[in-house]
DRENTOR-87160 format. One record per atom (N, C-alpha, C): x, y, z. Coordinates in steps of 0.02 Angstrom, whole numbers, plus 50000, padded with zeros to 5 digits. Layout:
N
XYZ/...
REM end
This chain:
437
475555225653507/474895222653503/474955215153493/474665211153538/474705203853530/474325201653467/474525195853440/474215193253380/473955186153392/473375184853362/473085178153366/473195174753298/473625169653297/473765165853236/473295159753234/473015158553176/472545153053168/472805148353113/472955142153132/473245137353085/472715133653046/472305137353009/471755134452970/471955133352897/472475129352885/472745128552818/472285124652772/471815121052798/471355117252757/470665117552791/470175120252755/469535121452787/468955119152743/468375119052774/467765117152737/467615122052681/467865128152686/467725133252635/468225133052578/468755129152585/469285129252534/469385122652499/469085117352521/469155110752490/468465108152472/468375106252409/467705104052386/467475097752423/467935093052434/467745086752465/468225085052521/468075087552581/468485086052639/468505078552654/467975075052636/467935067952651/468405063852609/468705066852557/469185063252515/469905063952539/470015067952590/470695068852617/470915062552654/471555061052646/471855055152679/472245057252740/472485052352777/472905053852836/473545057352815/473815055552756/474405059052731/474255066352718/473655067752693/473455074752683/473425078452749/473125075452799/473075078552865/473775079952893/474225075052886/474905075952911/475255081652875/475145082252809/475445087652771/475185094452792/474545094852808/474245101052831/474545103252897/474605098452943/474895099953008/475625102253000/475975098952955/476675100752941/476725108052920/476255110252877/476275117152852/476135122152907/475635120852949/475435125952998/475925126353057/476325121153069/476835121753121/477345127153106/477405128953042/477865134253022/477685140953054/477055141653074/476835148053103/477195149653168/477475144653200/477855145853262/478405150953249/478705150753190/479245155453173/478995162753172/478355163753163/478095170553156/477875173653222/477895169753275/477635172153340/478105176853376/477795181453413/478165185753460/477895184453530/478265186553580/478025185853649/477335189053656/476895185453690/476215187853701/475715185253650/475965182553593/475515180053541/475205173453561/474655171753527/474325165253535/474285161853467/474335155353467/474315151353406/473845145453417/473365144553371/472915138853373/473095134053318/473255127953337/473455122653290/473035116453302/473005111853253/472655105653266/472985101253319/473665100853317/474025096553364/474575100553399/474805098053456/475305101753494/475965102453456/476355107453475/477025108653448/477535105253493/477955100953466/478465097653508/478905102753543/479045101453606/479445106153645/480135107353616/480445102253588/481115103053559/481105107953501/480575107453460/480515112053403/480385119153426/479935119953475/479795126653501/480425129753530/480825125853566/481445128453594/481945130353539/481965126253486/482415127653430/482235134453398/481585135553386/481365141853357/481515147653405/481365146553469/481465151953518/482195154153522/482665149553515/483375151353517/483555156153462/483205155753405/483375159953348/482955166353345/482335166053367/481905171853363/481915176153426/482125173253482/482155176953544/481515176853584/481005173153562/480395172753602/480525168353663/480105169253714/480125165053773/479555159953768/479705153453766/479165148453760/478615149153811/478785151753871/478265152553922/477875159053915/478015162953863/477655169253853/477255169153787/477185163353757/476745162553700/476225157253718/475655157653687/475095153153702/474955148753641/475055142353649/474915137553595/474325133253617/473775133853581/473175130053596/473085124753542/473125118453561/473115113053513/472735107053542/472135105653516/471715100353546/471885093253525/472405092353483/472615085753459/472085082753413/471985086053356/471505083753306/471835084053237/471495081353186/471765081553119/471675088353087/471115091653100/470955098053069/470605102653118/470665109153106/470285113953144/469605114953110/469145110453123/468475111053095/468105116753130/467545118853100/467145124153130/466895122053199/466685115753204/466445113353269/466985113653322/467595111853303/468145111853352/468345119053370/468375123453321/468565130353335/468085133653385/467445131953381/466955135153424/466825131153488/467255126353502/467185122453563/467465126153623/467305123653682/467565126653744/468325126053746/468585120753717/469305119453719/469705124953683/469415127853630/469765133053593/469445139853606/468835140753584/468505147253591/468435149253664/468275144353706/468195145853777/468845148353808/469405145153791/470045147353818/470255154153791/470115155353726/470315161753697/469905167553724/469295166353742/468885171753771/469175174353836/469565170253870/469885172353932/470555175953919/470785175653857/471445178253840/471415184253792/471015183653739/471015188553684/470545194253700/470765200353683/470345206353689/470265209353619/469795213953610/469685217053544/470295220653516/470795222053558/471395225553533/471875220853497/471755214353501/472205209553469/472145209853393/472685207953359/472695207553286/472565200353265/472135199353216/471945192653194/472355190653133/472695184953137/473135182653083/472985175353065/472465174053028/472335167153007/472785165152949/472895158652941/473275156152883/472905158152820/472255156952818/471835159552764/471215162752794/471075168752771/470505172352799/469885170652758/469615164652771/468995162652738/468405164652783/467805162752761/467215164652799/467205161352868/467475155252873/467505152052939/467945155952987/468515158452961/468955162553003/468615169053024/468215171952979/467855178052995/467345176953050/466965171553045/466465169953096/466815169053164/467375165653163/467765164353224/468005170853254/468265175353212/468525181753236/467965185853268/467375185853238/466815189753265/466595187053332/466655180553343/466485177653408/466935180453462/467545182353443/468025185053491/468035192653493/467595195753453/467565203053452/468135206353415/468465202653369/469035205353333/468805208653269/469085214453253/468925218153192/469425216153139/469185213853081/469645211253030/469785216152974/469345220952961/469545226652920/469435226352845/469275220652815/469185220352743/468505217352726/468015221352705/467355218552688/467395213252634/467835214252584/467895209252531/468115202552558/468615202552601/468865196352631/468335193352677/467985197552715/467475195152761/466905191652725/466785193552663/466245190452624/466475184452583/467085182252594/467345176452557/467775178152498/468055184152496/468465186352440/469095182252430/469415180352486/470025176252480/469865169552449/469285166852466/469075160352438/468975160952362/468685166552339/468595167652268/469275167652232/469745171452258/470395171952225/470765165352226/470675161352277/471005154852281/470695149752235/470095150952211/469785146452163/470145146852097/470375141252071/470715141152006/470245143051950/469615141251957/469115143051907/469005150551905/468895153651962/468795160851965/469425164551945/470005162051966/470635165351950/470725165951874/470595160551838/470685160751765/470245166151734/469625166751756/469175171751728/469425178851743/469625180051806/469865186751824/470515188451789/470975183651786/471625184951755/471555186151680/471165181851647/471065182751575/470715189251560/470215191051600/469855197251589/470285203451598/470805202951640/471255208651652/471865208451606/471885203651560/472415203551510/473055200051530/473025195751580/473615191951598/473665185651556/474275183251546/474385177251507/474225171151549/473705167451530/473535161051563/473585155551511/473775149451532/473835143951484/473165142651449/473195140851385/472585139051349/472235133451385/471575133851390/471195128751424/470515131451443/470185128151490/469525130351512/469335126751576/468965130051621/468685126451678/468125121751654/468105115751681/467625110751659/467155108851717/466505108951702/466005106951751/465685100251734/465705098351670/465395092051649/465895087851611/465745081551603/466175077051564/466205079151491/465675082351466/465685084751397/466195090451389/466195095051438/466705100351437/467395097351433/467515092451475/468175089351481/468375085851416/467955081551390/468125077551331/468275081951271/467855087051260/467955091251201/468565095651208/468685098251268/469275102551279/469915098351274/469895092351301/470475087951298/470665086451226/470165084851185/470285083451115/470585089451079/470295095351092/470535101451059/471255102951077/471425102651141/472095104451163/472625099551140/472465093151141/472965088051124/473085087451049/472675090751009/472825090950938/473375096050922/473515100350971/474015105750960/474615105051007/474495102551068/475015102451120/475175095251141/475785094451169/476005087851191/475635085451253/475435090051295/475155087951359/474705093351388/474245091251432/473835095751471/473875093651544/473655097951588/473635096251659/472925097251685/472685092551722/472035092851754/472135094651827/471785099951850/471865102251919/471185103251951/471115100952012/470485102152048/470435109452067/469825112052063/469715119052077/469915120852148/469665117052196/469805118552266/470105112352298/470765112352304/471115106752334/471735109352369/472115104952401/472715106952438/473315102852415/473905106252414/474525102752403/474575098952337/474265101452284/474295097952221/473855091852217/473415091052267/472965085352269/472525085452206/472545080152166/472125079852106/472465082152043/473085084752046/473435086851986/473665080751946/473455080451882/473625074851838/473835077551771/474405075451746/474625077151678/474355071851630/474075074051574/473805069651523/474185071051459/474455065851427/474895066851370/474825061151320/475045062451259/475105057151209/475835054951201/476285058051239/477005056651235/477225052451295/477385046051285/477585041751341/478235043851375/478635048051342/479275050151370/479225056651410/478645059751411/478565066151445/478545065151520/478915069551557/478905069451630/478435074751656/477925072551693/477415077151718/477605080351784/478105084551783/478335087851844/477775092151874/477655091351939/477155095251973/476485091751981/476435085651955/475815081851959/475935075351998/475405073052030/475465066852069/475575060852024/475275060851964/475425055651916/475235057951846/475445053951797/475355055551726/474965049951692/474495051951650/474115047151610/474325047951537/474585042551508/474765042551437/474185039651397/473905043651353/473315041451316/473525036751259/473255030551262/473405025751210/472785022551181/472275021451222/471655018551198/471065021251239/470485018451227/469885020951260/469915020051336/470265014951359/470315013851431/470665019651465/471155022651431/471515028351459/471055034451463/470635035351412/470145040851414/469655039951471/469455033651481/468985032151535/469305033751603/469965032551609/470315034051671/470335041551684/470425045451631/470415052751638/469745055051665/469205052451637/468535054351659/468425052351732/468675046451750/468595044251819/468975048651867/469595050451850/470005054651893/469685061651900/469385064151846/469085070751848/468465070851893/468105065251896/467525064851939/466925068851915/466895070351849/466345074251821/465815069551792/465205071951789/464675068351755/464425072751697/463945070151659/463675073951602/463265079951625/463075080151689/462635085451713/462915089751769/463415087251806/463665091251862/464355088651884/464625091951937/465305090451961/465265088552035/465125082152050/465025080152120/465645080852164/466235081052134/466845081952174/467145088952164/466765093352132/467005100052118/467245100752046/467255106852022/467475108151953/468225106951947/468445106251885/469155105351872/469375110351819/470015111851817/470305116051765/470735111551721/470635112051656/471045108451607/471415113651567/472085113551568/472465118551532/473115115551506/473425119051460/474045116651428/474595115851481/474955110351476/475525109051519/476165110351479/476605114451508/477235116251474/477805111951501/478035106951463/478585102751487/479225106751496/479635104551543/480295107551555/480245115051571/479685116951602/479605123951622/479905124951692/479955131151712/480175132951779/479575135951817/479405132951873/478855135551914/479115140851961/478805146651959/479035152351999/478455155452037/478615159852083/478105163352123/478395169852148/477965174352168/478155179952211/477645180452267/477875182452325/477425183952380/477365191452387/476745193852390/476605200952395/476185202452456/476215208652477/475775211052531/475325216452501/474675215552507/474185220552485/473955224252547/474235230052561/474065233652623/473405237352617/473175239752673/472565243752674/472665250252637/473245253352646/473415259552612/474075258752575/474125261552517/474745261252480/474765255652430/475305255552391/475395250652338/475595243852366/475415238452330/475655231752349/476415231552350/476685227552395/477405226952404/477625219852389/478145219152348/478425212652334/478895210752391/478745205452427/479135203452485/479705198752468/479555193752426/480065188852408/479825185152346/480285181552316/480095177552257/480615172252245/480425167052209/480895161752195/480605156552149/480925150752147/480685145352105/480585139052146/480155134852121/479985128652157/480505123252142/480675119552194/481125113752186/480685107452185/480865102752144/480475096652138/480905090452148/480595085252174/480925078752177/480845075252111/481215069852102/481175065952040/480645060652042/480555057352099/480085051752102/479695051952168/479065054352167/478725057352110/478955064552099/478855067152038/479105073852021/478645079352047/478615080152113/478165084952145/478565089952186/478215095252208/478535100552246/478885097852308/479515100052317/479915097652374/480225103352414/480185109452389/480495115052424/480515121152380/480875126252403/480925132552366/481645134852364/481795138952314/482445142252308/482325149752300/482585153652347/482505160952347/483195164152345/483335168552298/482945170252239/482985164652187/482635165352130/482655159952080/483355159052052/483515152952036/484195151452012/484255151351936/483725149151902/483795147751831/483335151951788/483175157951810/482745162451772/483155168551753/483225170051688/483605175951666/483325182351696/483755187251707/483565193351741/482985196951707/482995197651641/482465201251607/481805197551612/481835190951608/481225186951615/480925187651684/481355187551735/481125188351804/480825195351814/481145200351786/480895207251793/480205207951761/480115204851703/479465205151669/478925201551710/479105195751737/478625191951778/478425195751840/478915198451876/478755202051938/478355208451925/478485211551868/478095217451851/477355215751840/477225210251804/476545208051793/476225205551859/476625202351901/476365199951965/476135205752009/476515211152008/476315217052047/475685220152017/475615219851951/474995222351921/474405218051943/474525211551947/473995207051971/473815208552044/474325210052084/474195211752154/473775218152159/473895222852114/473495229052114/472775227552095/472685222752049/472005220752031/471645217652091/472005213352127/471715210252187/471535215652239/471985220452246/471875225752294/471275230052274/471185231052208/470615235052185/469955231752199/469955225052205/469355221452223/469195222052298/469705223752337/469615224352409/470025219452448/470475215552414/470875210752452/471415214252491/471505212052553/472025214652597/472385208752629/473055209152630/473445203852662/473965200952615/474255195352636/474775192052597/474465187752541/474845187052488/474635182652433/475245180152396/475195174052371/475725171152329/475445170552259/475805173252210/475595173252140/476055168552102/475765163352071/476155157952041/476125158151965/476665156051933/476685155551861/477195150251841/477185148451777/477705144251749/478035148151692/478675147351686/479055150651632/479275145251583/479045145851521/479215140651472/479915141751444/480125137351399/480815137651374/480945143751331/480415146851306/480495152951267/480515159151311/480435158251377/480465163951423/479795167251436/479245164151414/478585166851426/478325164651494/478025169351531/477725167851596/476985166751588/476735161051613/476025159351610/475765158951681/475305163351699/475035163451767/474525157851776/474595154151831/474145148451840/473745148451905/473925152451955/473495152852013/473735158252061/473285160052107/473445164552162/473265160952227/473685161552277/473525159052344/473445165152388/472825167152399/472675173252438/472675171452512/473265170552539/473355168252608/474095168552624/474295166152684/474995165052697/475245159752648/475855160152626/476105155652575/476655151052600/476905147152553/477445142452569/478115145852581/478145152452568/478775156052580/478725161052636/478125161952665/478035167052717/478525165852774/478555159652798/479005158152854/479735158452833/479885156652770/480575156852746/480835164052746/480435168552720/480625175652719/480725178252790/480285176252835/480335178552905/480965175652937/481115169352924/481725166252951/482335170052927/482365171452863/482945175052835/483005182052864/482445185552871/482465192252901/482705191952973/482475186853009/482665186153080/483405184653088/483665180253046/484365178053054/484865182853022/484675185852965/485155190052927/484975197452931/484335199052922/484125206052923/483635207452867/483325213352868/482805214952819/483035214852747/483675216152735/483945216252667/484335209852651/484085204152676/484465197952671/484615195852599/484185197752552/484295195652482/484905199052451/485155204452483/485745207752457/486375203652467/486365199052516/486985195552534/486905187952538/486275185452535/486175178252548/485695175152497/485745168552494/485255164552457/484965159552506/484375157052489/484025152352533/483755146552492/483835140552519/483505134652490/483165130852547/482585127952531/482225124052581/482035117352551/481905112552594/481655106052573/481215103252629/480635100552611/480195097752661/480035090452647/479675087452694/479545080252693/480185076252689/480675078452728/481335075252731/481335070252789/481525064052774/481575059052827/482155060752873/482025060452939/482545062552987/482435058953053/482975058453093/482915055653161/482575060653207/482505058953270/482205063553319/482575070253317/482195075653324/482475082253314/483065083753360/483025081753423/483585083253468/484225079853446/484175073653421/484765070153395/485045073753334/484605075753289/484835079053228/485165085753243/484865089753287/485155096253303/485845095453334/485925090353376/486575089053406/487095087253353/486885082853307/487345080753254/487525086653207/487035090853192/487175096753150/487665101453184/487575102353249/488035106753285/488735103953285/488805097553296/489465094353297/489835095053231/489455094853175/489765094953109/489785101953078/489605106953117/489645113753092/489125115553040/488555112053041/488025113352992/487495118053019/487415118453084/486895122653115/487045130053101/486515134053103/486595141253090/487105144253137/487585147853108/488115151153146/488045158653135/487865162353188/487725169453181/488345173453164/488935170953185/489555174553170/489745173653096/489695167453072/489845166253002/489275168052956/488675169052985/488085170952946/487925165652892/487945159352912/487775153952867/487575147852907/487195143352877/487015137252913/486305135152899/486075130352940/485425127052930/485005127652993/484355129052984/483865128753038/483295124253016/482915122053065/482335117753052/481715122053050/481345121852994/480765126152985/480125123053010/480075116353009/479495112853035/479705105853054/479445103453110/479645096853136/479045092453148/479055086653118/478535081553131/478865074753138/479485074753163/479865068453167/479545063553216/479215066053268/478915061553317/478325057653288/477935060953244/477335057753217/477455054153151/477795057553103/477875054753036/478595053653017/479065056053057/479775055253040/480025060352990/479635065852979/479825070752928/479945077652959/480345081652923/480455088552942/480595092752881/480625099352891/480815104052838/481435107952862/481925108552818/482525112452837/482605118352791/482985123352815/483135129452778/483885130452779/484175131452721/484895132952716/484965140252696/485325144052735/485495150952719/486245151452710/486465154152653/487175154652639/487305160752595/487945162352586/488125168252548/488095167152473/488195160952451/488205159352379/487815152952367/487635151852305/487305145552287/487755139652301/488395140452287/488865134952297/488915133152371/488935138152414/488975136952486/488345133652511/487765135852486/487135132752506/487095125552484/487315124052423/487305117252397/487755112652438/488335115352458/488805111352498/488515109652566/488195114552598/487875113252663/487315108152656/486905108752604/486365103952594/486635096952580/487165096552542/487475090052527/487715086752591/488035090552635/488275087752698/487695085552743/487155089452743/486585087452784/486265081052755/486215080652690/485935074652658/486345068452676/487005069152675/487435063652693/487335061552766/487255066552809/487125065252880/486465061652889/485935063852855/485285060652861/485295053552832/485675052552780/485735045852751/486045041052799/486565043252835/486885038952885/486415037252941/486015042152964/485545040953018/484985036252997/484835036152931/484275032252906/484445024852899/485085023352903/485295016352894/485255012452959/
REM end
C-alpha cells in the first residue's frame, strides 16, 4: 500500500505565534522534514516545503534500495506548508491525480490541518481523537502537565502561567527553594522560547537558548518581557514555569500506540548538547550515562504514559521526554505526539543493521553540522573509510542535507561499541574542520 508522507513539522495548529518565527526557524523545520526521505518506499509520495537535493536522495536510495524515479516528491519551494499552500493546485491538485483512498496517510504531526487535508483526498485516518485535535492537546505543555499530574506521573514542581501575576508569584515561590527554573512556551518548536532563570551566576542552563541571572529589578523586568504575558491575558501564548534540574540527563523513548494491542517501545536514548550555546545537538541510542535500574524505571513509567495516551484515543508514534536528576529521579516534562527526532534514526539503523540492531550496535547523531557540498563530503568519507560499510557493519551516513542552502547537515554514526562510534565521529570532525578552513 503506497503512503503519503506530509512534512508538516510546524503548523498553524501547533505554534501560538507563527509570525514570530525567523528564517533560522524555517531552515530548521525544513532540515527536520527532509529526514522523511529515509522512511520512503517505492511508490510513496512526500510533500515538503522545498525540494530534496538530488545528491541526498541518491545517497538515501543507495542505502534503502528505493528507486528515485519511483517515489514522488512534491515541493513548491516555500518556507512552510501553510493551509493555503497545501490546498493549492500545486500540491492538492497534483495529489488528486496520484492518491487513491487505498493510500496510507503519514503526516509528521496529525493535527486538524492534516486531517482536513486528508479528507480532501478521501483518505481515512482512523482515530476520532486525533481527528478532533487530540495530538495537539498532548503536544501542549500546559495540557500535558495536567494530564500527567492527574495520572500520578512525576512532573517538575511548577505551574502553567497565563498572566504576569501567575508568573511573578510562581517564580518567587520556586526560587526560594530551588537554584533555577525554566520558562517554556506552551506551543513552540525546537526549544524556541526556553529560558533558564536562576539566582546562581555559575549555573549552566543546558537545553535553553539563554539564561537570565536575577540580580535586580531590571532582570525581573526582562523575565516578564521574555514571557510575553500581561496582567489579563497571554498574547503570545501561555508559558510553563517549572523547576530546572542542573546537571541532569535529558532522555526520551519513542513508542507506537497501535489501533489494537499494547503500546510498543521502539527506541530510547539521551540527548546530546553543545556547549555554546548549550542546546540540543543530537541523540545517543541507547543512553550512555543512565544506570540500568534507573532506565528500566523510566521506560516502565513511559509505557504507562503511552497506555494513558492510548486510552484517550491516541494512535501513532509519540516521543515521551524526561530529565533524570543526579539522585536518579525521572521527571516527565513533555510528550511529542507525532514523528520524533529519533524516528528516522531508528529506521536507518533497522535498514542498515536489522530489526534487532540494539543487540549489537550503538548509534550517535549530530545535526546543524557545518559541512562542504554533500558530494564532496561523501567522496572524502569514502576515501577515508568513514562511510557506512555493509561488510564491516559500521560507518557514517547522512540523515539530512541542507548544505546547498545553509551549509548544514545531520550525520549518523553506527558502530559496535561506544569507543568505535566516538573514534568515527572524531575522524569525521577532523575531516570537516579541514574542509572548513
